[in-house]
C-alpha positions as CSV (number, residue, x, y, z in Angstrom):
1,M,7.9,11.1,-9.6
2,V,9.2,8.4,-7.3
3,D,12.9,8.3,-6.4
4,H,14.1,4.7,-6.2
5,P,17.2,4.0,-4.2
6,S,20.8,3.7,-5.5
7,M,21.3,0.9,-8.1
8,T,24.6,-0.4,-8.8
9,S,25.7,-2.0,-12.1
10,V,28.8,-4.2,-11.9
11,C,31.1,-5.4,-14.9
12,E,33.5,-8.0,-13.7
13,D,36.9,-8.7,-15.5
14,R,39.6,-11.1,-14.6
15,D,41.8,-8.0,-13.4
16,K,39.4,-5.3,-12.5
17,R,35.8,-4.7,-11.1
18,I,33.9,-1.6,-12.6
19,K,31.1,0.1,-10.5
20,C,28.6,2.4,-11.8
21,E,26.3,3.8,-9.1
22,I,23.3,5.8,-10.2
23,R,20.4,7.5,-8.4
24,I,17.6,8.3,-10.7
25,S,13.8,9.3,-10.5
26,Y,11.4,7.1,-12.5
27,P,7.5,8.1,-12.7
28,A,5.6,5.1,-11.4
29,F,2.5,4.2,-12.9
30,N,-0.4,5.7,-10.8
31,L,-4.3,4.8,-11.5
32,S,-5.0,8.1,-9.4
33,E,-3.7,10.2,-12.3
34,Y,-6.7,9.1,-14.3
35,E,-9.4,9.9,-11.8
36,T,-10.7,12.9,-13.9
37,G,-10.5,11.2,-17.1
38,K,-9.7,12.9,-20.3
39,T,-12.2,14.0,-23.1
40,P,-11.2,15.0,-26.5
41,N,-10.4,18.6,-26.8
42,E,-12.7,18.6,-30.0
43,I,-15.9,18.6,-27.9
44,L,-14.5,20.9,-25.3
45,D,-13.5,23.3,-27.9
46,F,-17.0,23.0,-29.7
47,L,-18.9,23.7,-26.2
48,R,-16.4,26.6,-25.6
49,S,-17.0,28.6,-28.8
50,P,-19.0,31.6,-29.0
51,G,-22.8,31.2,-29.0
52,G,-25.0,28.3,-28.0
53,H,-24.3,24.6,-29.2
54,S,-26.5,21.5,-29.0
55,L,-24.7,18.3,-28.7
56,L,-26.2,14.7,-29.1
57,I,-24.5,11.8,-27.7
58,K,-25.5,8.2,-29.1
59,G,-24.6,4.8,-28.2
60,R,-25.8,1.4,-27.0
61,A,-26.1,0.7,-23.6
62,G,-22.9,0.4,-21.7
63,T,-20.9,2.5,-24.0
64,G,-20.1,5.5,-21.9
65,K,-22.7,7.9,-22.9
66,T,-23.7,9.1,-19.4
67,T,-20.1,8.9,-18.2
68,L,-19.1,11.4,-21.1
69,A,-22.0,13.7,-20.5
70,L,-21.3,14.1,-16.6
71,Q,-17.7,14.3,-17.4
72,I,-18.1,17.4,-19.7
73,I,-20.1,18.9,-17.0
74,E,-17.2,18.3,-14.5
75,E,-14.4,19.8,-16.9
76,L,-16.3,22.8,-17.6
77,A,-17.9,23.6,-14.1
78,D,-15.7,26.7,-13.7
79,E,-16.8,28.0,-17.2
80,Q,-20.4,27.4,-17.5
81,V,-23.2,27.1,-14.9
82,D,-24.5,23.5,-15.5
83,Y,-28.1,21.8,-15.0
84,Y,-28.3,17.9,-14.9
85,L,-31.9,16.3,-16.0
86,S,-31.6,12.7,-15.7
87,T,-34.2,10.0,-15.7
88,R,-31.6,7.9,-13.6
89,V,-30.7,10.3,-10.8
90,S,-31.2,7.4,-8.3
91,D,-28.5,4.9,-10.0
92,E,-26.2,4.7,-7.1
93,S,-23.4,3.5,-9.4
94,L,-23.5,6.8,-11.0
95,Y,-23.1,8.7,-7.3
96,R,-20.0,6.7,-6.8
97,Q,-18.7,7.4,-10.0
98,F,-19.3,11.0,-9.7
99,P,-19.8,12.0,-6.0
100,W,-21.0,15.4,-6.5
101,L,-23.8,14.4,-8.8
102,K,-25.7,13.3,-5.6
103,E,-26.2,16.8,-4.4
104,K,-26.8,17.8,-7.6
105,A,-29.7,15.6,-8.3
106,K,-31.0,16.6,-4.5
107,R,-30.8,20.3,-5.5
108,N,-32.4,20.1,-8.9
109,E,-35.6,18.1,-7.3
110,I,-35.8,20.8,-4.7
111,L,-35.6,23.6,-7.1
112,K,-38.0,22.0,-9.5
113,A,-40.5,21.4,-6.5
114,G,-40.0,25.1,-5.7
115,K,-40.5,26.0,-9.1
116,I,-43.9,23.9,-9.1
117,F,-44.6,25.8,-6.0
118,L,-44.1,29.3,-6.9
119,T,-45.7,28.8,-10.4
120,K,-49.1,28.0,-9.1
121,A,-51.6,30.6,-8.1
122,R,-51.9,29.9,-4.3
123,P,-53.1,31.8,-1.2
124,P,-50.6,34.3,0.5
125,E,-50.7,32.1,3.7
126,P,-50.9,28.4,3.7
127,K,-53.9,27.1,4.9
128,S,-52.5,24.5,6.9
129,A,-51.9,24.9,10.6
130,D,-49.2,22.4,10.5
131,K,-46.0,24.7,11.4
132,E,-43.6,22.3,10.0
133,Q,-45.2,22.4,6.5
134,D,-45.4,26.2,6.6
135,S,-41.6,26.6,7.5
136,M,-40.7,23.8,4.6
137,L,-42.7,25.8,2.1
138,K,-41.0,29.1,3.1
139,A,-37.5,27.2,2.7
140,A,-38.6,26.0,-0.9
141,Q,-39.4,29.5,-1.6
142,E,-36.1,30.9,-0.4
143,L,-34.1,28.3,-2.0
144,I,-35.8,28.7,-5.4
145,S,-35.5,32.6,-5.1
146,A,-31.6,32.2,-4.5
147,F,-30.9,30.1,-7.5
148,T,-33.2,31.7,-10.0
149,G,-33.8,35.2,-8.7
150,K,-34.1,37.6,-11.8
151,N,-32.0,40.6,-11.6
152,G,-34.0,42.2,-14.4
153,E,-31.4,42.8,-16.9
154,Y,-31.2,39.9,-19.0
155,S,-34.0,37.2,-19.9
156,V,-34.2,34.1,-22.2
157,I,-36.4,33.8,-25.0
158,R,-39.5,31.6,-24.2
159,T,-41.6,31.8,-27.7
160,E,-41.5,28.1,-28.4
161,L,-42.1,26.8,-24.7
162,Q,-44.9,29.0,-24.4
163,K,-46.2,27.7,-27.8
164,L,-45.6,24.1,-26.6
165,E,-47.4,24.6,-23.4
166,G,-50.3,26.2,-25.1
167,Q,-50.8,23.2,-27.3
168,I,-50.6,21.0,-24.1
169,E,-53.0,23.0,-22.2
170,S,-55.5,22.6,-25.2
171,G,-55.0,18.9,-25.5
172,E,-53.2,19.1,-28.7
173,L,-50.0,17.6,-27.4
174,G,-48.8,15.6,-24.4
175,D,-49.9,13.2,-21.9
176,I,-49.5,15.0,-18.6
177,E,-51.5,14.2,-15.5
178,G,-53.3,16.5,-13.1
179,D,-52.4,18.8,-10.3
180,D,-52.2,16.9,-7.3
181,F,-49.6,18.2,-4.7
182,S,-47.8,16.3,-2.5
183,L,-44.8,17.0,0.0
184,D,-42.2,14.7,1.6
185,Y,-39.7,15.8,4.4
186,D,-36.8,13.1,5.4
187,G,-35.4,15.8,7.9
188,G,-32.7,16.4,5.4
189,S,-34.3,17.4,2.3
190,V,-37.6,18.6,1.0
191,T,-39.3,17.1,-2.2
192,L,-42.7,18.6,-3.6
193,D,-44.6,17.2,-6.5
194,F,-47.2,19.5,-7.9
195,G,-48.4,18.3,-11.6
196,I,-47.5,21.5,-13.6
197,M,-46.5,21.5,-17.2
198,L,-42.9,20.6,-18.2
199,P,-41.6,21.5,-14.6
200,E,-38.0,20.2,-15.6
201,L,-37.7,22.4,-18.7
202,E,-39.2,25.6,-17.0
203,L,-36.5,25.2,-14.5
204,A,-33.9,24.8,-16.9
205,Y,-35.1,28.3,-18.3
206,D,-35.1,29.9,-15.2
207,L,-31.5,28.8,-14.4
208,A,-30.3,29.7,-17.9
209,E,-31.9,33.2,-17.3
210,S,-30.8,33.9,-13.6
211,H,-27.1,33.4,-14.6
212,L,-27.2,35.4,-17.9
213,P,-24.9,36.9,-19.3
214,K,-22.7,34.0,-18.3
215,R,-23.4,30.9,-20.2
216,S,-25.1,27.4,-18.8
217,L,-24.8,24.1,-19.9
218,M,-27.8,21.7,-19.7
219,V,-27.5,18.0,-19.8
220,I,-30.9,15.9,-20.5
221,D,-30.4,12.2,-20.0
222,S,-32.0,10.9,-21.9
223,I,-34.2,12.8,-24.4
224,E,-36.2,9.6,-25.2
225,A,-37.1,9.0,-21.7
226,L,-38.4,12.9,-21.4
227,S,-40.3,12.4,-24.3
228,E,-42.1,9.3,-23.1
229,K,-42.7,11.1,-19.6
230,Y,-44.4,14.2,-21.2
231,G,-45.9,12.2,-24.1
232,I,-44.6,14.7,-26.6
233,T,-42.1,13.6,-29.4
234,A,-38.3,14.2,-28.8
235,Q,-37.9,16.1,-32.1
236,R,-40.7,18.6,-30.7
237,I,-38.7,19.0,-27.3
238,M,-35.2,19.5,-29.1
239,S,-36.6,22.0,-31.6
240,T,-38.1,24.2,-28.9
241,L,-35.2,24.2,-26.7
242,Q,-32.9,24.8,-29.8
243,K,-34.7,27.8,-30.7
244,D,-35.2,29.4,-27.4
245,L,-32.0,28.5,-25.3
246,V,-29.6,27.3,-27.9
247,E,-30.1,29.9,-30.7
248,N,-31.5,33.0,-28.9
249,S,-30.0,32.8,-25.3
250,G,-26.7,31.3,-25.9
251,T,-27.2,28.0,-24.0
252,N,-25.4,24.9,-24.4
253,I,-27.6,21.7,-24.3
254,I,-26.0,17.9,-24.4
255,Y,-28.9,15.4,-25.2
256,V,-27.8,11.7,-24.3
257,M,-29.8,9.4,-26.6
258,E,-30.9,5.9,-26.4
259,A,-31.0,5.4,-29.8
260,W,-27.8,4.9,-31.6
261,E,-28.6,4.4,-35.3
262,N,-29.0,7.5,-37.5
263,T,-32.5,9.5,-37.0
264,D,-34.1,12.6,-37.9
265,L,-32.9,14.1,-34.5
266,D,-29.3,14.1,-35.8
267,Y,-30.1,17.1,-38.0
268,L,-31.5,19.1,-35.3
269,G,-28.2,19.1,-33.3
270,D,-25.1,21.2,-33.8
271,G,-23.0,18.3,-32.8
272,V,-23.3,14.4,-32.9
273,I,-21.0,12.1,-30.9
274,V,-21.2,8.5,-31.2
275,M,-19.9,6.1,-28.4
276,N,-19.1,2.6,-29.9
277,S,-18.2,-0.6,-28.1
278,E,-17.5,-3.9,-29.9
279,E,-15.7,-7.0,-29.6
280,R,-12.6,-8.2,-31.6
281,N,-11.3,-11.7,-30.8
282,G,-12.7,-11.7,-27.2
283,R,-11.6,-8.0,-26.4
284,R,-13.5,-5.0,-25.8
285,V,-12.8,-1.9,-28.1
286,R,-14.1,1.3,-27.3
287,E,-14.3,4.4,-29.6
288,V,-15.7,7.7,-29.5
289,I,-16.6,9.1,-33.0
290,I,-17.2,12.9,-33.6
291,E,-19.6,12.9,-36.6
292,K,-19.9,16.5,-36.6
293,V,-19.3,19.7,-34.2
294,R,-20.8,22.4,-36.6
295,G,-18.4,25.6,-37.0
296,S,-15.5,24.0,-35.1
297,K,-12.4,22.3,-36.3
298,I,-12.0,18.6,-36.0
299,D,-8.2,17.6,-35.8
300,Q,-8.9,13.8,-34.8
301,W,-12.4,12.4,-35.5
302,K,-12.2,9.2,-33.8
303,Y,-10.5,8.1,-30.4
304,M,-9.7,4.9,-28.7
305,F,-10.7,5.3,-25.0
306,T,-11.3,3.4,-21.9
307,L,-13.6,3.7,-18.8
308,M,-11.0,3.1,-16.4
309,N,-11.9,4.1,-12.7
310,G,-15.3,4.8,-14.1
311,R,-14.1,7.7,-16.2
312,M,-13.7,8.2,-19.9
313,H,-10.0,8.5,-20.8
314,I,-9.3,8.9,-24.4
315,F,-5.9,7.5,-26.2
316,D,-4.0,10.3,-27.9
317,P,-2.9,8.7,-31.4
318,V,0.6,10.1,-30.8
319,W,3.4,9.2,-32.9
320,P,5.9,7.9,-30.3
321,G,9.2,9.0,-31.3
322,M,12.3,8.7,-29.2
323,P,13.6,10.6,-26.3
324,E,16.4,12.7,-27.2
325,Q,18.0,11.9,-24.0
326,F,17.6,8.7,-21.8
327,N,17.6,8.6,-18.0
328,P,20.2,5.6,-16.9
329,H,18.2,2.3,-16.7
330,Y,17.9,0.5,-13.4
331,P,17.5,-3.1,-13.1
332,V,13.7,-4.4,-12.9
333,N,13.1,-7.2,-10.5
334,D,12.2,-10.7,-12.3
335,P,8.5,-11.8,-11.7
336,N,9.7,-15.2,-10.1
337,P,12.7,-17.4,-10.4
338,S,11.3,-19.2,-13.8
339,R,10.8,-15.9,-15.5
340,V,12.8,-12.5,-16.3
341,S,11.6,-9.0,-16.5
342,S,11.1,-7.4,-19.9
343,G,12.5,-4.2,-18.2
344,N,9.2,-2.7,-18.0
345,E,7.0,-3.1,-14.7
346,N,3.7,-2.4,-16.7
347,I,4.4,-5.2,-19.2
348,D,5.6,-7.7,-16.5
349,S,2.4,-7.0,-14.5
350,V,0.2,-7.8,-17.7
351,F,2.1,-10.6,-19.3
352,G,4.0,-12.1,-16.3
353,G,7.5,-11.4,-17.7
354,F,9.3,-14.0,-20.4
355,P,9.9,-17.8,-19.5
356,R,13.2,-19.3,-19.1
357,G,13.7,-22.2,-21.6
358,A,10.7,-21.2,-23.7
359,I,10.0,-19.2,-27.0
360,S,8.0,-15.5,-26.5
361,L,6.6,-14.3,-29.6
362,I,6.2,-10.3,-30.1
363,E,4.0,-10.0,-33.1
364,V,4.0,-6.4,-34.7
365,G,0.9,-5.5,-36.8
366,P,0.6,-3.1,-39.6
367,D,1.3,0.4,-39.5
368,V,3.0,0.1,-35.9
369,P,5.7,2.8,-35.6
370,Q,9.2,1.2,-35.5
371,E,9.9,3.7,-32.5
372,A,7.4,1.8,-30.4
373,V,8.8,-1.5,-31.0
374,R,12.4,-0.1,-30.4
375,R,11.6,1.2,-27.0
376,I,10.3,-2.1,-26.1
377,E,13.3,-3.7,-27.5
378,L,15.7,-1.4,-25.6
379,S,14.0,-1.8,-22.5
380,L,14.4,-5.4,-22.8
381,V,18.1,-5.4,-23.8
382,A,18.9,-2.6,-21.2
383,D,17.3,-4.5,-18.4
384,F,19.5,-7.7,-19.1
385,L,22.7,-5.7,-19.8
386,S,22.1,-4.0,-16.3
387,K,22.1,-7.4,-14.8
388,M,25.4,-8.4,-16.7
389,R,23.3,-11.1,-18.7
390,G,24.3,-11.9,-22.2
391,V,22.5,-10.7,-25.2
392,V,22.4,-11.6,-28.9
393,W,20.3,-9.3,-30.9
394,F,19.4,-9.8,-34.6
395,P,17.4,-6.9,-35.1
396,L,13.7,-6.8,-36.8
397,T,14.5,-3.8,-38.8
398,S,17.7,-2.0,-39.9
399,M,19.3,0.6,-37.4
400,N,21.5,3.5,-37.1
401,Y,24.3,2.1,-35.0
402,N,25.7,5.6,-34.3
403,L,22.3,6.5,-32.6
404,L,22.1,3.2,-31.0
405,N,25.6,3.6,-29.3
406,Q,24.5,7.1,-28.0
407,Q,21.3,5.5,-26.6
408,I,23.0,2.6,-25.1
409,E,25.5,4.9,-23.4
410,Q,23.0,6.8,-21.8
411,L,21.1,3.7,-20.4
412,I,24.0,1.4,-19.4
413,N,27.5,1.6,-18.4
414,P,29.3,1.0,-21.8
415,D,31.9,-1.3,-20.1
416,C,29.1,-3.6,-19.2
417,V,27.5,-3.3,-22.7
418,N,31.0,-4.3,-24.6
419,K,30.8,-7.5,-22.3
420,C,27.5,-8.5,-22.6
421,L,25.8,-7.4,-26.1
422,K,26.4,-8.7,-29.7
423,I,24.2,-7.4,-32.4
424,L,24.5,-9.6,-35.5
425,H,25.4,-7.6,-38.8
426,H,25.4,-9.4,-42.2
427,D,26.8,-6.5,-44.2
428,S,30.7,-6.8,-44.2
429,Y,31.1,-3.9,-46.2
430,T,29.9,-1.6,-43.6
431,D,32.5,-0.1,-41.1
432,T,30.6,-0.4,-37.8
433,G,33.4,0.3,-35.5
434,Y,31.5,-0.6,-32.4
435,P,32.7,-3.6,-30.6
436,F,29.1,-4.7,-29.8
437,I,28.9,-5.5,-33.4
438,N,29.4,-9.1,-34.9
439,V,29.6,-9.3,-38.6
440,I,28.1,-12.7,-39.9
441,E,28.3,-14.4,-43.4
442,G,24.6,-14.1,-44.1
443,S,24.5,-17.5,-46.2
444,D,23.6,-20.1,-43.4
445,A,21.4,-19.2,-40.4
446,S,22.1,-22.5,-38.5
447,H,26.1,-21.6,-38.8
448,D,25.7,-17.8,-38.0
449,L,23.3,-18.9,-35.1
450,K,25.4,-21.7,-33.5
451,W,25.1,-21.1,-30.0
452,N,28.6,-22.4,-28.7
453,S,30.4,-19.5,-31.1
454,L,27.9,-17.0,-29.8
455,K,28.5,-17.8,-26.2
456,Y,32.1,-17.6,-26.7
457,L,31.6,-13.8,-27.6
458,L,29.5,-13.4,-24.5
459,S,32.3,-14.8,-22.2
460,G,32.1,-11.9,-19.9
461,S,28.4,-12.2,-19.0
462,T,26.3,-14.4,-16.9
463,A,23.0,-16.6,-17.6
464,P,20.4,-16.6,-18.3
465,H,21.3,-15.3,-22.1
466,L,18.9,-13.6,-24.3
467,S,18.4,-14.4,-27.8
468,L,16.3,-11.7,-29.8
469,L,15.6,-12.6,-33.1
470,G,13.8,-10.4,-35.9
471,Y,12.3,-13.1,-38.4
472,D,11.3,-10.7,-41.2
473,A,14.9,-9.8,-41.5
474,L,16.2,-13.3,-41.1
475,E,13.8,-14.3,-44.0
476,S,15.1,-11.4,-46.0
477,I,18.7,-12.6,-45.5
478,Y,18.6,-16.3,-45.8
479,A,15.1,-17.5,-47.0
480,P,11.5,-17.3,-46.3
481,D,11.6,-20.9,-44.6
482,V,14.3,-19.6,-42.3
483,M,12.4,-21.3,-39.2
484,A,13.8,-24.7,-40.2
485,S,17.3,-23.4,-40.1
486,T,17.0,-21.7,-36.6
487,A,15.4,-24.8,-35.1
488,G,19.2,-25.7,-33.8
489,H,19.9,-22.4,-32.2
490,L,16.3,-22.3,-30.4
491,D,16.6,-26.0,-29.1
492,A,20.0,-25.1,-27.5
493,M,18.6,-21.9,-26.0
494,R,15.6,-23.9,-24.5
495,R,17.7,-26.9,-23.2
496,L,20.0,-24.4,-21.3
497,G,17.2,-22.2,-19.6
498,N,18.1,-19.2,-21.6
499,V,15.4,-16.7,-22.9
500,I,14.2,-16.3,-26.6
501,V,12.2,-13.4,-27.8
502,A,11.0,-13.7,-31.6
503,E,9.9,-10.8,-33.2
504,A,7.7,-11.1,-36.5
505,T,5.2,-8.9,-38.4
506,S,1.7,-10.1,-39.2
507,S,3.0,-11.0,-42.7
508,S,6.0,-13.2,-41.6
509,N,6.3,-16.7,-43.1
510,S,7.7,-17.8,-39.8
511,L,4.6,-16.3,-37.7
512,K,2.2,-19.2,-37.4
513,A,5.2,-21.7,-36.3
514,L,6.4,-19.3,-33.7
515,A,2.9,-18.8,-32.6
516,N,2.4,-22.6,-32.2
517,Q,5.8,-23.0,-30.1
518,S,5.9,-20.0,-28.3
519,T,4.7,-19.8,-24.6
520,V,4.1,-16.1,-24.5
521,H,2.6,-14.3,-27.2
522,I,2.2,-10.8,-27.4
523,K,0.7,-8.6,-30.1
524,I,1.4,-4.8,-30.9
525,E,-1.2,-3.2,-33.2
526,S,-2.3,0.0,-34.4
527,L,-6.1,0.7,-33.9
528,S,-7.3,3.9,-35.6
529,G,-3.5,5.4,-35.4
530,T,-3.2,4.4,-31.7
531,V,-0.3,1.9,-30.7
532,M,-2.3,-0.7,-28.3
533,I,-0.7,-4.0,-27.0
534,C,-2.7,-7.4,-25.9
535,G,-1.6,-11.0,-25.4
536,E,-2.7,-14.0,-27.2
537,K,-0.7,-16.2,-24.6
538,P,-2.0,-15.4,-22.0
539,H,-5.1,-14.0,-23.2
540,T,-5.6,-10.2,-22.0
541,K,-7.4,-7.3,-23.0
542,Y,-6.0,-4.5,-25.0
543,H,-3.9,-1.9,-23.4
544,Y,-2.7,1.6,-24.6
545,L,0.9,2.1,-24.9
546,E,1.2,5.6,-23.5
547,F,4.6,7.2,-24.7
548,H,6.2,10.2,-23.4
549,N,9.2,12.1,-24.6
550,D,10.9,12.5,-21.4
551,R,11.3,8.4,-20.6
552,L,12.0,5.3,-22.6
553,R,9.4,3.0,-21.2
554,P,5.8,3.4,-22.0
555,R,3.0,2.8,-19.7
556,L,0.0,0.4,-20.3
557,L,-3.5,1.8,-19.6
558,P,-6.1,-0.9,-19.9
559,M,-9.2,-0.6,-22.4
560,V,-12.2,-1.3,-20.0
């Protein structure tokens, strides 16, 4: 939470001056909050459920498969012992993204080398007279013993592994080269290479056994690369690990796959996750699909997500609702003299605010919750009112004026509201009882929106003024071609340097004309139940609207 200095909202009348001083705390947007990412609970719950489980992560290159696998390791680090086997441990970008991975990769290489050395029958004493090499071999022995020392109480099943190695030894399977031994020492780490059968898998078995009865989590990235290295089918490797480690030893195994289409391997895994990345109108859309997690509950089978800061962060498809209590609104600085603020710093930073003397369009797609749009509207209106700027509002959808009055009173000093806000209402039979409501005839839009008359109603306010017009509502009251009837109002507002924000759904008759005339064009969409926002003018990437029940203004998280 960030404390802002005291803000003063001022209403001025001929005979009095009203001041409202408030001190508030507002949660500033901070990317560091998302450095650890967020993984779907369905995946974590699946790997936490009793017994061992195998999980396949599939997707094209660049979809975030490795990121998800490593993030799962990180999130379950306190619960399950992990072993990361990768064909890409030298990838420096992974080390920058997950700093702890470099030490893990080095540890696994040393352990693997130690495993090779200890498994082979060797003389009790090294023949080499090189004392440095002797000490290095001894260090390797001590290290592997420390990590894989067996206590004799528990053991993993190795039946299938022994069968596999027997077939390799007899020449029935595999393409593994001979037993050349080499040792490298760089002063900080030891690397031994001794051609033993399946050293990575044997080490995985040893690590799982050494930590029993605690469960282990193994990640193989990728199974196809391991298959190619050994000359053994991925199906055979997975079948071996499934029977020995997963089913009989309670180990969790994650396979990162290079193939993204359906394969026979899908049937071997207890769970299948598909990472998808596609292009929509020049924007990247990422989604993770939970195809199956055997024996576990799936509350949400598809999530939109971002790889912001190099971490996977899912976008929860949460119905936004409205906060029961609003904090007072503090004025947001305009981006520059030619543009006004939307009342939300995040929206301003992405779209640059709304220009004076021009039309800005907010297009609302199908299935977008009204509460999401209302939050953006209230932020904009509250910011104008906090600066004593006049607002004419023709709502896009009907509203509860009693509730609106309560919300506005929490956001802004009521005396300022009465001077600066006029909501146009066309039903003369409704008793509104609120001074900010102005009843119109509803027969001629050009007459009801005549700017000289509206400006008189806002005589206590200052410029620039805001005209917030919901065109779907205008079309339902006047005519489908209401755009022509509002032309006079729009021209007057533009000539005077005021601000016009038009709202229209994707099915509005006025949408095309508004899009052509607008300087700023913002779209709010629902993607898989997730509320997203993007810009057509200016063209921007998708951003997730992150709503919280304790504050009015949503934060924007980019989909990257």
